[in-house]
N, C-alpha and C positions, 0 to 999 in steps of 0.2 A: 320339534327339535330344531334348534337354530343352526343356520349354515355356519360352517367353520369360517372364521375370519382368515382372509388372505393377507399375509404379511406385506405391507407397503414398502417398496424400496424407496429411499429418499433420492430425488434426482440429484445427479452430479452437480457440484458448483462449477459454473461456467466461467473460465478465465480468459483474459487477453494478457499477454506478456509483451512488454516492450523494453528493449535494451539494444544498444547499438552494437554490442558484441554478439555475433551470430552464434558462437560457441556457447556462451552464457545462456542466450535466449533458448536455443534448442535444446541444451542440457536440462534447463529448468523445466521446459515443457515436457520432456520425457519423464523426468523424475515426477513431476506432478500427476502426470497421466497414469503412471504406475500406482499412484496412491488413490486412484478414482476420480480425479478432477477431469473435467472436460475442458481441454484448451481449444477455444474456438477460433483464435486468431493470434498472430504474432506480428509485431511491428518493430521497425528499426529506428524510427525516428518519431518525433512528437506529432508531426503532421499525419502520418499514417496510422499512429495510434488513435488520433481523434476520428479518423475515417472508419477504422474497424470497429471502434466502439459504437458509433452511430449505426453501423450496419448490423452488429451482432448483439448489442444490448447484454453484455456479460454481467455476472454477479459481482465479480471483482476484477480490478485492473491491476497488475503488477508492473511497475515502471521505474526505471532508473531515473535519477534526478537530472544527471548530465547527458544530454542527447545532442545529436547534430542538429543544426550545422555549427553552432558556436561552443557546444559542450559546457554551457553555463548551467542555466535553469530551465531549459526547454521541457524537461520531463516533469518538474514541478508545476510549471505553468500549465501544462496539459492536464496534470492530475487535479489541479485546482478547478480548472474549467469543466472536467468530468463530474466532480462533485457538485458544481454549482448547477450544471445543466441536467444531469441524470441523478437524481436524488437517491435512486435504489441502487446505484452501482457504487460498491466499495473501492477504495483505492489503498494499495500497498505500495509505498514509496521505498525503493532500495538505494542504498548508497554505499560507497567504499568508505567515506568518511563521515564523521560526526559533524553535521552542518546544522547548528541549532536554530540559525534564522530561517532556514528552510523548514525544519520541523515545526517551528512556532507558526510559520505562515500556513502550513498545511493543517495543522491541528486547530488553530483558531477559528478557521471557517468551515471546519468539517461536519460538525453536528453528529459526530460518530461515523461509523462505517469507513474508518481510515487507519492507516499505520505507517510507521517509519521504522524500518529495520536496516541494520548494517548488512552488507552483503556476506560478511562472514557468518551470519546466522543462517544462510542458506546451506551451509555444511551440516546443520543439524535438520534433516528433513522433517522430523517430527514436530520440531519447534515451528518451522515454516508452515507446515499444514495446519497445525493449531492456530496460528496467527491468521491464516486465510480464512478458516472456518469462523473464527471470532469476528473478523471483519464482515464477513458474509452475513452474520447474525446482528450486525449493527454496532459491534464494539470498537473499541480504540486499542491498538497495539503500538507500544513505543519500546524501542530497544533500550534495555537497561543502560547502556553506555550514553545514549542520548538523554535519558532522564538525568543521570548523574551530571552531565555537562549543563543541562538546563537549570538544574538546582544550584550548580556552583557559580552560575554567572550572577554577577552583582547588578543591581538595578542602577541605571544612570542617575535617577533621582529617587532616593529612598524617603518617602515621606515620614517614616518613623524616626529618621535621624534629626528631623526638625523638632522632635518633642523634647521637652525639658525632663530632667530626672523625676520631677514631680508629676 
């Protein structure tokens, strides 16, 4: 008689959350912990984000694009560094605004395991948790509003316009 199989519980996805807003950062950590994620570290700026990623080796980093000190693109720069340095760590970039240049920069060099969502999507916890799980599995997640903006942008030089009707 064979021994009964023991159900294996999947290990929790390990997260690092970086945002300069303590309220947003802490709130997101609590929401995600309640859904079974393991929040291993929090960061308030890009430098501390890079330190905690090196120390904790999470499965996914969630970061804002605009972080101190200049509130321009420090979070994006850190996200790109994480993807280049730690190939197994996924990155989900959150932004209040559709910033297509930033989205393209992240996605062009990601090779998967990355995403770009608007912070408004955080209001739908199921959508956020699904996005994190997809990124952890190697997928790419892009906010529909970002996709729409990317598709509506016109190329600076469209080689098809140089073709004749024939």
